[in-house]
N, C-alpha and C positions, 0 to 999 in steps of 0.2 A: 186305111193307113196311107199316109202320103208316101209317094215313091222315094223322095229324098230321105225321109226318116228310115225307110226300109233299107236303103243303100247304106246309110250310116250304121245301122244296127248290124247288118251283115259284115261290114268292114271291121267293126269292133269284135264281133264273134270270131271272124277269121284271124284276128290278131291275138285275142285273149285265150281261145281254146288251146292252141299249141303251148302257150306260156303256162297255162294251168296244168296241162298234162305233164310238162317237165317239172313243174313245182310239186306235183303230187309224189314224185320220186325223189324228193329232197332228203335231207339228213334225218336220221331217226330221232324221235323225241328224247329230250333230256330228262333227267330225274329232278324232281322238285327238291329244293333245299328249304327246310322249314326251321323256324325258330324253336328253341327248346321251350315247351309250354310250362315246364316246372319253374322257369325263371320269370316269365312275363306272360301276360294275357293278350298282348298285341298279336294280331294275326294279319301280317301284311300281304299274305298270299290269297286271302279271301277276297273275292270280287263279285261284281254283279253278274258277269258272264264268264263261263269257263273258257280259258284261252290256252293255246299251246305255250309250252315253256321255251321252246327254241324254234326259230324259223330259218329255213335255208335262204340264201340270196334270191333264188328263183321265186320262192313264195313271197318274199318281201316285194319283189318287183311286180308280181301280179297284184298284190294288195295295193301298192302305190298307184298302178295304172287304173284299177277300178275306182280308187278314191278320187283320182284326178278327173275321170269321166263323170263320176258322181258330182264333183264340184262344178263341172261345166253345166250339168243339168240343173243344179241348184241356182247357179248364176243366171241361166236362161229363164228359169221360172220366176226368179226375183225381178229380173228386168221386165218381163211381161206383166207381172203384177204391178210394178211401179208405173208402167205406161197405160195399162188397160183397166185395172180394178177401180181406181178412183177418178178416172177421166170420164167425161160425158160419153154415153154410148153413141150419140149422134155428134159427129165431129163438128157439125155446123152450129150446134147449140153452145152458146156462151163462148164462142171463139171469135177473135178478131182475125179476119182473113185478109188476103192481099188487097191493099187499097185502104184498109182501116188504120186507125192510129192506136198505138199501144200506150203512149204517154211516157215512154222511156226513150228519150232522144238518142242515147248512145247505142240503142239497138239498130238504128237505121243510119246508113251512110250512103254515099253515092253508089257504092258497089254492093251494098248489103241491105236487105229489107226483110221485114217480118212477113212470113207466109201464113202462119197460124199461131195463135196465142190463146192459151186457156189459163185463166187465173187460178191460183191455188184454191182448193175447195174449202179449207179451214173447217172441215166437218168435225163434229163432236166425237165421232168414231176415232179419228186420228189422235185426239187428245187422250182418249181412253186407252188406245193401244200403246201410245208412248208412255203413259203413266204405268201401265202394267209391265211393259218391258223395262222401265227404269227400276221398279220394285224388284223384278226378277234379276236384273244385273246386280243390284245391291245385295240381294240375298245370296247369289252365287259368290260375290266378292267376300261376304262375311263367312260363308262356309269354307272358302279357300283359305282365308286368314286363320280361321279357327282350326282347320286341319294342320296348318303350318305351325302354329304357336303352341299347340297342345300335344300331349302324348297319344294322339290319335293315330289310326292307320293312315298311311300316306298313299294308298292306292287310288284314292278318289281325287287327287290333285288334277289329273287330266279332265275328269268329268266336270269338276267345278270350274276350271279355267275355260273349258269349251263352252259351258253354259253361260259364263260371264261374257266371253267374246261374241258368242252368237246373239246374246241379248243386245249387246252394243251394236252389232251389225244390223239387227232388226230395228233398233232405234233410228239408225241412219236411213234405212229403207222407208220406215214409216214417215220420217220427216220429209224425205224427198217426195213420197207419194202424196201426202196430204197437204204439205205446207210450202211447196215450191211450185211456181208457175211452170207450165209446159210451153216451150217456145220452139217453133221451127222457123229457121231463117233460110233465105236463098242468097247466094253470093256469086257475083261474077268473078271469074278467075281468068287471068291471062295465061295462055299457053304458048 
């Protein structure tokens, strides 16, 4: 394990453990309020995962911090995927390096020049992934709309919306990874 990663994990643990200890001593759980089943068959409290009915501010704070650090991890993994997964393993392969011409004159000026340029891969895998993510986004959008317009349970709004937005984010990542050229430029700056 890299030393930097270990230091980051220790700092996170040093911050989250006291917060989690305080959060464990939060407010007592509240009682569920259910709909009278003799009137309707709708069960809005039924869900995929059992969740607490009431959270203290300390518990919410811990959950938010964990979610934010999880988001940083997801963004880091996505960035690495976009830069490494579909780029050539050998950076010299199919790259225009310093001294070569890219064919895009606005890239190069008197104070800026192209150091490395990899053209987009345009691989069939990218088209397949983008097609699958498009179908997934449409499916989640239809489920979300169906949940809203019918007398269905409304507890899955968040799941459907998250699926739709994550599919759209995946589309953006796939487009960048497979269909955008990778360019590194160097630039002189006056200090």
